[in-house]
Residue, then its C-alpha position, 0 to 999 in steps of 0.5 A: m707191966i701188968t701180969t695176970i696169973d692163971h692160978s690153975v696153971r700155976e698150981t698145976l705146975n706147982i710153981s710160985s707166982v714169981h716163977y709164973m710171972i717170969v715165964h709168962t713175961c718171956a712168953q709175951y715178949f717172945p713174939l715181940l722179940k723183946p730182950t728177956g735177960v735178968g735186968d729186963l725182966s727185973d725192970a719189967l716186973g719190979l722184982s730184984p735181979r737176985a729173985v729173977s736170977v734164982a727163978i730163971n735158974d729154977l725154971i731152966t733146971s726143972s724137969p721138964p724145963l719151962l724156960e730155955k736160954k737161946e744162943n742170943g741170950h734171950l729166954y723163951p718158954t718151952i713147949h711144956w709151958y704152952l702144953a700146961h696152958d692147953s690143959v695137958e698135964v705137965v709134972l715138974t719133978n725138981e722145981h724149987 
């Protein structure tokens, strides 16, 4: 999978490229109803499951969160992810 990183959004959110790629991939998969578990994202992005797992936890626990885990186990971007792409200021306070 090829992921284009919008560095202005990434820098505004103060997240790493890995964090950006994970949320971006979840955003791309959401309308397609593709699974977004750790293994799915790891395979798609060529990252280790550990790196994906740590980044997912960071993104879920950031304030405000950029990812949320639904009952079906899939990960979806929160409204804050989309607002950041629409040039609305979103400030993360505990992103790792």
